[in-house]
TORDREN-150260 format. One record per residue (C-alpha): x, y, z; residue in three letters. Coordinates in steps of 0.05 Angstrom, whole numbers. Example, Ala and Ser with C-alpha at 12.3 -4.5 7.8 and 13.67 -1.06 7.14 Angstrom:
BEGIN
r px:246 | py:-90 | pz:156 | rest:Ala
r px:273 | py:-21 | pz:143 | rest:Ser
This chain:
BEGIN
r px:318 | py:34 | pz:-32 | rest:Met
r px:266 | py:-13 | pz:-16 | rest:Arg
r px:190 | py:-22 | pz:-27 | rest:Ala
r px:134 | py:-72 | pz:-11 | rest:Val
r px:63 | py:-76 | pz:-48 | rest:Val
r px:5 | py:-108 | pz:-10 | rest:Leu
r px:-32 | py:-134 | pz:-71 | rest:Asn
r px:-99 | py:-141 | pz:-23 | rest:Cys
r px:-144 | py:-173 | pz:-84 | rest:Thr
r px:-199 | py:-219 | pz:-64 | rest:Leu
r px:-155 | py:-275 | pz:-117 | rest:Lys
r px:-116 | py:-317 | pz:-87 | rest:Pro
r px:-57 | py:-350 | pz:-127 | rest:Ser
r px:-57 | py:-368 | pz:-179 | rest:Pro
r px:-109 | py:-326 | pz:-202 | rest:Glu
r px:-111 | py:-269 | pz:-246 | rest:Thr
r px:-108 | py:-197 | pz:-200 | rest:Ser
r px:-120 | py:-135 | pz:-241 | rest:Ser
r px:-105 | py:-105 | pz:-183 | rest:Thr
r px:-32 | py:-137 | pz:-180 | rest:Glu
r px:-27 | py:-117 | pz:-263 | rest:Ala
r px:-44 | py:-49 | pz:-244 | rest:Leu
r px:8 | py:-48 | pz:-184 | rest:Ala
r px:63 | py:-77 | pz:-229 | rest:Arg
r px:57 | py:-10 | pz:-275 | rest:Val
r px:83 | py:21 | pz:-203 | rest:Val
r px:128 | py:-37 | pz:-185 | rest:Ile
r px:163 | py:-33 | pz:-259 | rest:Ala
r px:178 | py:55 | pz:-256 | rest:Glu
r px:199 | py:29 | pz:-172 | rest:Leu
r px:255 | py:-12 | pz:-207 | rest:Glu
r px:272 | py:23 | pz:-258 | rest:Lys
r px:289 | py:84 | pz:-200 | rest:Gly
r px:336 | py:35 | pz:-169 | rest:Gly
r px:277 | py:2 | pz:-111 | rest:Ala
r px:274 | py:-74 | pz:-90 | rest:Thr
r px:205 | py:-99 | pz:-100 | rest:Val
r px:170 | py:-145 | pz:-58 | rest:Asp
r px:97 | py:-161 | pz:-78 | rest:Leu
r px:51 | py:-195 | pz:-20 | rest:Val
r px:-10 | py:-226 | pz:-40 | rest:Arg
r px:-39 | py:-217 | pz:25 | rest:Leu
r px:-109 | py:-273 | pz:8 | rest:Val
r px:-47 | py:-327 | pz:-1 | rest:Asp
r px:-35 | py:-312 | pz:81 | rest:Leu
r px:-65 | py:-329 | pz:142 | rest:Asn
r px:-73 | py:-259 | pz:174 | rest:Ile
r px:-123 | py:-262 | pz:228 | rest:Lys
r px:-162 | py:-208 | pz:247 | rest:Pro
r px:-134 | py:-162 | pz:306 | rest:Gly
r px:-105 | py:-95 | pz:318 | rest:Val
r px:-35 | py:-133 | pz:347 | rest:Glu
r px:32 | py:-135 | pz:318 | rest:Ser
r px:18 | py:-216 | pz:326 | rest:Asp
r px:-43 | py:-258 | pz:329 | rest:Met
r px:-18 | py:-315 | pz:351 | rest:Gly
r px:-7 | py:-388 | pz:329 | rest:Glu
r px:-16 | py:-388 | pz:248 | rest:Gly
r px:-12 | py:-310 | pz:242 | rest:Asp
r px:29 | py:-303 | pz:177 | rest:Asp
r px:32 | py:-223 | pz:197 | rest:Trp
r px:85 | py:-223 | pz:232 | rest:Pro
r px:124 | py:-230 | pz:162 | rest:Gly
r px:90 | py:-182 | pz:125 | rest:Val
r px:101 | py:-135 | pz:188 | rest:Arg
r px:177 | py:-151 | pz:182 | rest:Glu
r px:171 | py:-130 | pz:98 | rest:Lys
r px:137 | py:-59 | pz:119 | rest:Ile
r px:186 | py:-43 | pz:170 | rest:Leu
r px:252 | py:-68 | pz:130 | rest:Ala
r px:213 | py:-19 | pz:67 | rest:Ala
r px:223 | py:59 | pz:54 | rest:Asn
r px:164 | py:54 | pz:6 | rest:Ile
r px:98 | py:19 | pz:17 | rest:Leu
r px:43 | py:16 | pz:-24 | rest:Ile
r px:-28 | py:-16 | pz:-13 | rest:Val
r px:-65 | py:-38 | pz:-80 | rest:Ala
r px:-134 | py:-53 | pz:-73 | rest:Thr
r px:-202 | py:-81 | pz:-118 | rest:Pro
r px:-253 | py:-34 | pz:-105 | rest:Thr
r px:-325 | py:-69 | pz:-78 | rest:Trp
r px:-393 | py:-29 | pz:-73 | rest:Leu
r px:-350 | py:28 | pz:-81 | rest:Gly
r px:-298 | py:9 | pz:-20 | rest:Gln
r px:-232 | py:-27 | pz:-14 | rest:Gln
r px:-232 | py:-90 | pz:-4 | rest:Ser
r px:-241 | py:-127 | pz:63 | rest:Ser
r px:-165 | py:-155 | pz:61 | rest:Val
r px:-150 | py:-84 | pz:54 | rest:Cys
r px:-192 | py:-61 | pz:126 | rest:Met
r px:-164 | py:-122 | pz:154 | rest:Arg
r px:-75 | py:-107 | pz:138 | rest:Ala
r px:-102 | py:-34 | pz:159 | rest:Leu
r px:-131 | py:-55 | pz:220 | rest:Glu
r px:-67 | py:-104 | pz:235 | rest:Arg
r px:-21 | py:-37 | pz:219 | rest:Met
r px:-55 | py:-5 | pz:276 | rest:Asp
r px:-10 | py:-27 | pz:314 | rest:Ala
r px:42 | py:4 | pz:294 | rest:Leu
r px:16 | py:68 | pz:308 | rest:Ile
r px:52 | py:52 | pz:387 | rest:Gly
r px:110 | py:29 | pz:365 | rest:Glu
r px:169 | py:63 | pz:372 | rest:Thr
r px:239 | py:50 | pz:350 | rest:Asp
r px:307 | py:48 | pz:386 | rest:Asp
r px:316 | py:129 | pz:382 | rest:Ser
r px:236 | py:138 | pz:401 | rest:Gly
r px:211 | py:149 | pz:330 | rest:Arg
r px:148 | py:122 | pz:309 | rest:Pro
r px:171 | py:63 | pz:269 | rest:Val
r px:136 | py:70 | pz:199 | rest:Ala
r px:170 | py:155 | pz:208 | rest:Phe
r px:209 | py:168 | pz:147 | rest:Gly
r px:176 | py:126 | pz:109 | rest:Lys
r px:135 | py:135 | pz:46 | rest:Val
r px:67 | py:104 | pz:14 | rest:Ala
r px:20 | py:102 | pz:-37 | rest:Gly
r px:-37 | py:66 | pz:-65 | rest:Val
r px:-67 | py:30 | pz:-129 | rest:Val
r px:-142 | py:17 | pz:-138 | rest:Ile
r px:-185 | py:-13 | pz:-189 | rest:Thr
r px:-260 | py:-43 | pz:-210 | rest:Gly
r px:-310 | py:-29 | pz:-244 | rest:Asn
r px:-347 | py:18 | pz:-188 | rest:Glu
r px:-327 | py:82 | pz:-172 | rest:Asp
r px:-304 | py:97 | pz:-107 | rest:Gly
r px:-227 | py:111 | pz:-125 | rest:Ala
r px:-219 | py:179 | pz:-96 | rest:His
r px:-262 | py:167 | pz:-33 | rest:His
r px:-211 | py:102 | pz:-21 | rest:Ile
r px:-151 | py:137 | pz:-41 | rest:Val
r px:-170 | py:187 | pz:20 | rest:Gly
r px:-196 | py:134 | pz:73 | rest:Thr
r px:-132 | py:88 | pz:61 | rest:Val
r px:-86 | py:155 | pz:56 | rest:Ser
r px:-101 | py:182 | pz:119 | rest:Gln
r px:-109 | py:105 | pz:154 | rest:Ala
r px:-28 | py:110 | pz:128 | rest:Leu
r px:-21 | py:178 | pz:151 | rest:Ile
r px:-49 | py:160 | pz:234 | rest:Asp
r px:2 | py:102 | pz:230 | rest:Ile
r px:53 | py:155 | pz:213 | rest:Gly
r px:76 | py:151 | pz:140 | rest:Phe
r px:85 | py:207 | pz:93 | rest:Thr
r px:35 | py:201 | pz:40 | rest:Val
r px:59 | py:244 | pz:-26 | rest:Pro
r px:21 | py:286 | pz:-65 | rest:Gly
r px:-5 | py:245 | pz:-131 | rest:His
r px:26 | py:175 | pz:-100 | rest:Ser
r px:-37 | py:133 | pz:-119 | rest:Trp
r px:-62 | py:114 | pz:-191 | rest:Thr
r px:-127 | py:87 | pz:-204 | rest:Tyr
r px:-172 | py:54 | pz:-264 | rest:Trp
r px:-243 | py:39 | pz:-268 | rest:His
r px:-302 | py:46 | pz:-317 | rest:Leu
r px:-359 | py:77 | pz:-270 | rest:Gly
r px:-416 | py:40 | pz:-237 | rest:Pro
r px:-442 | py:-19 | pz:-255 | rest:Gly
r px:-417 | py:-91 | pz:-287 | rest:Val
r px:-358 | py:-99 | pz:-337 | rest:Gly
r px:-300 | py:-108 | pz:-358 | rest:Pro
r px:-230 | py:-118 | pz:-314 | rest:Asp
r px:-169 | py:-91 | pz:-322 | rest:Tyr
r px:-152 | py:-133 | pz:-352 | rest:Val
r px:-186 | py:-146 | pz:-401 | rest:Glu
r px:-193 | py:-88 | pz:-432 | rest:Thr
r px:-147 | py:-40 | pz:-445 | rest:Asp
r px:-198 | py:27 | pz:-440 | rest:Lys
r px:-160 | py:77 | pz:-390 | rest:Gly
r px:-93 | py:45 | pz:-390 | rest:His
r px:-63 | py:102 | pz:-409 | rest:Asp
r px:-88 | py:156 | pz:-363 | rest:Tyr
r px:-75 | py:101 | pz:-303 | rest:Ser
r px:-5 | py:70 | pz:-321 | rest:Asp
r px:11 | py:146 | pz:-337 | rest:Arg
r px:-5 | py:166 | pz:-268 | rest:Val
r px:22 | py:106 | pz:-237 | rest:Gly
r px:81 | py:115 | pz:-265 | rest:Arg
r px:87 | py:193 | pz:-237 | rest:Asn
r px:59 | py:160 | pz:-170 | rest:Ala
r px:127 | py:118 | pz:-171 | rest:Ala
r px:178 | py:173 | pz:-182 | rest:Arg
r px:143 | py:216 | pz:-131 | rest:Asn
r px:150 | py:153 | pz:-69 | rest:Leu
r px:221 | py:152 | pz:-94 | rest:Leu
r px:233 | py:225 | pz:-96 | rest:Ala
r px:206 | py:227 | pz:-24 | rest:Val
r px:233 | py:163 | pz:4 | rest:Ala
r px:304 | py:184 | pz:-20 | rest:Arg
r px:298 | py:253 | pz:17 | rest:Val
r px:255 | py:234 | pz:76 | rest:Leu
r px:295 | py:191 | pz:123 | rest:Thr
r px:284 | py:174 | pz:203 | rest:Pro
r px:357 | py:215 | pz:211 | rest:Glu
r px:311 | py:271 | pz:189 | rest:Thr
r px:269 | py:275 | pz:254 | rest:Phe
r px:306 | py:297 | pz:318 | rest:Pro
r px:303 | py:242 | pz:375 | rest:Val
r px:250 | py:264 | pz:423 | rest:Pro
r px:264 | py:288 | pz:489 | rest:Glu
r px:257 | py:232 | pz:548 | rest:Ser
r px:175 | py:243 | pz:568 | rest:Gly
r px:152 | py:279 | pz:493 | rest:Asp
């Protein structure tokens, strides 16, 4: 079982990322369940704008795409800014748009048989909106999004401490994150491309 987590923080390494900190709670549970997890901080890469799998010279997205296609589980982890997912998250979703038109050797969409979840942090409300927006995009691409496959942490509207700066709200967010990991693993073990019939020519 393989998983990839796209950390869509705006902070380049080695800056501390609250989004990564909460994502690592989910990662620990995935690893406990036997998964191998690859964590990618997208802002450290040159992810060019566009909706193609490869936008040409210097584009680092093809390597990320390979990790996504090799994984059974995808987790999109994003901070909240102005009540929305980060611009890095939106760019990742835009680049994954190319997967909609791609099929495997059997004619199945390449995202079929893969499950996806969402991790969100921030000091502003908007978590449920982001869960809905990101999940719908992933569903459009072909991922299966199980129930309770997300977790979030925030302290309501306005400025305040980050996830890594306070213990407030961690019990809930961490518990939900561990449950999300368990649900993702359970569905990923059942849902494989082989469970989908091969489409007839012309379908």
